[in-house]
C-alpha positions as CSV (number, residue, x, y, z in Angstrom):
1,M,-68.5,127.6,196.6
2,R,-66.2,124.6,196.8
3,R,-67.2,124.0,200.4
4,T,-70.9,124.1,199.5
5,L,-70.4,121.7,196.6
6,R,-68.4,119.2,198.8
7,F,-71.2,119.4,201.4
8,I,-73.9,118.7,198.8
9,L,-71.9,115.8,197.4
10,A,-71.2,114.4,200.8
11,L,-74.9,114.7,201.8
12,G,-75.9,113.0,198.5
13,A,-73.5,110.1,199.2
14,M,-74.9,109.7,202.7
15,V,-78.5,109.7,201.5
16,A,-77.7,107.2,198.7
17,A,-75.9,105.0,201.2
18,G,-78.8,105.2,203.6
19,C,-81.3,104.3,200.9
20,G,-79.1,101.3,199.9
21,T,-79.1,100.0,203.4
22,D,-82.9,100.3,203.8
23,V,-83.5,98.4,200.6
24,A,-81.2,95.5,201.5
25,A,-82.3,95.2,205.1
26,P,-84.6,92.2,205.9
27,Q,-88.0,93.0,207.2
28,N,-88.1,92.4,210.9
29,E,-91.6,93.6,211.8
30,F,-94.8,91.9,210.8
31,G,-98.3,92.9,211.9
32,G,-97.1,94.7,215.1
33,I,-94.5,92.0,216.1
34,R,-90.9,93.0,215.9
35,Y,-88.4,90.2,215.6
36,T,-84.8,90.3,217.0
37,A,-82.3,87.5,217.4
38,E,-79.1,86.6,219.1
39,V,-76.6,83.8,219.3
40,A,-75.8,82.4,222.7
41,E,-72.5,80.7,222.7
42,I,-71.9,78.0,225.3
43,I,-68.7,76.2,226.3
44,S,-69.4,72.9,228.0
45,Q,-67.4,71.6,231.0
46,N,-65.3,69.4,228.6
47,G,-64.6,72.4,226.4
48,A,-66.9,71.6,223.5
49,K,-68.3,74.6,221.8
50,Q,-72.1,74.8,221.6
51,F,-74.6,77.5,220.6
52,S,-78.2,78.3,220.5
53,V,-80.1,81.0,218.5
54,I,-82.8,82.9,220.4
55,V,-85.5,84.9,218.8
56,T,-87.4,87.6,220.6
57,L,-90.9,88.5,219.4
58,K,-91.8,92.0,220.8
59,N,-95.5,93.1,220.5
60,T,-95.2,96.8,219.6
61,G,-98.9,97.5,220.2
62,G,-101.3,97.6,223.1
63,G,-103.5,94.5,222.3
64,A,-102.5,90.9,222.7
65,Q,-101.2,89.1,219.5
66,T,-101.0,85.4,218.7
67,R,-98.5,83.6,216.5
68,T,-98.5,79.9,215.6
69,Y,-95.4,77.8,214.8
70,P,-94.4,74.2,214.4
71,A,-93.4,72.7,217.8
72,S,-90.7,70.5,216.3
73,C,-88.7,73.4,214.8
74,P,-89.5,76.8,216.4
75,V,-86.2,78.4,215.3
76,R,-84.0,77.1,212.4
77,I,-80.6,78.3,211.7
78,R,-78.8,79.6,208.5
79,L,-75.1,80.3,208.5
80,Y,-73.5,82.6,205.9
81,R,-69.7,82.8,205.6
82,V,-68.6,86.3,206.6
83,S,-65.9,86.6,204.0
84,D,-68.2,86.3,201.0
85,G,-71.8,86.2,202.3
86,R,-72.3,82.7,200.9
87,L,-75.0,80.5,202.5
88,L,-73.2,77.3,203.7
89,Y,-75.6,75.9,206.3
90,D,-79.4,75.9,206.1
91,E,-81.7,74.0,208.4
92,T,-84.8,75.2,206.4
93,T,-83.9,72.6,203.8
94,W,-84.5,69.9,206.3
95,P,-87.9,68.4,206.9
96,C,-89.9,70.0,209.7
97,D,-93.0,68.3,211.0
98,A,-95.7,70.9,210.9
99,N,-97.8,69.2,213.6
100,P,-98.3,69.7,216.4
101,L,-98.6,73.5,216.2
102,V,-98.0,75.7,219.2
103,T,-99.9,79.0,219.7
104,L,-97.9,81.8,221.4
105,T,-99.8,84.7,222.9
106,I,-97.9,87.9,223.4
107,D,-99.6,90.6,225.5
108,G,-99.5,94.2,224.5
109,F,-96.0,95.7,224.7
110,A,-94.6,92.4,226.0
111,S,-92.0,90.0,224.6
112,K,-91.7,86.2,224.2
113,T,-88.7,84.2,223.1
114,L,-88.3,81.1,220.9
115,Q,-85.0,79.0,220.8
116,S,-83.3,76.8,218.3
117,G,-82.1,74.3,221.0
118,V,-78.5,73.7,221.5
119,R,-76.2,72.8,218.6
120,F,-72.7,71.4,218.9
121,A,-70.3,73.3,216.6
122,T,-68.6,70.0,215.6
123,T,-72.0,68.6,214.5
124,V,-72.9,71.7,212.5
125,L,-69.5,71.8,210.8
126,G,-69.6,68.1,210.1
127,D,-67.0,67.0,207.6
128,S,-67.7,69.6,204.9
129,L,-68.0,73.1,206.4
130,P,-64.9,75.2,207.0
131,R,-63.8,76.5,210.4
132,T,-64.4,80.2,209.9
133,T,-66.5,83.1,211.0
134,Y,-70.2,82.9,210.1
135,T,-73.1,85.3,210.3
136,A,-76.0,83.4,211.9
137,Y,-79.6,84.0,211.0
138,A,-82.7,82.7,212.8
139,V,-85.5,81.5,210.7
140,V,-89.0,81.2,212.2
141,L,-92.3,80.2,210.6
142,T,-94.7,82.4,212.7
143,E,-96.2,84.5,209.9
144,G,-98.1,82.0,207.9
145,S,-96.1,80.6,205.0
146,T,-93.6,83.5,205.2
147,L,-90.2,82.6,206.5
148,V,-89.0,85.3,208.8
149,E,-85.2,85.5,208.7
150,V,-83.5,87.6,211.4
151,R,-79.8,88.4,211.8
152,A,-78.6,86.9,215.1
153,G,-74.9,87.9,215.0
154,T,-71.5,86.5,214.1
155,M,-69.7,83.6,215.6
156,T,-66.6,81.6,214.8
157,L,-66.9,77.9,214.5
């Protein structure tokens, strides 16, 4: 009886934990396009740390899909401090020229990538951000007025 009760309680805890994760998870699929992202860290020849955030758009269906985005800012970056989850750096608050627009065609079951461009760690940190570990998110504007925010990974700046 005790073993059964423990099993039921453990199962209930796992289901509750799973539900909590699903609710908090950002939406990474829109209209048949699945978004994933990664941070590419680069060390220059002189030792300067740089990084870029790359977003992959994967067409999960058989027909071609198109997405439109502003050419001047295809991928913008948000950095959240790992220790407390606080947003400390947000490129979406900066102006982004909406024109010209670029149309991206993604064939059925194919993928295309967008990149933030290279950022120098020292420039991002400036004189106000702490040197610490951050969770990087990519933000793209390919779903109309909806900002698509995708977790790209962690990095230490």
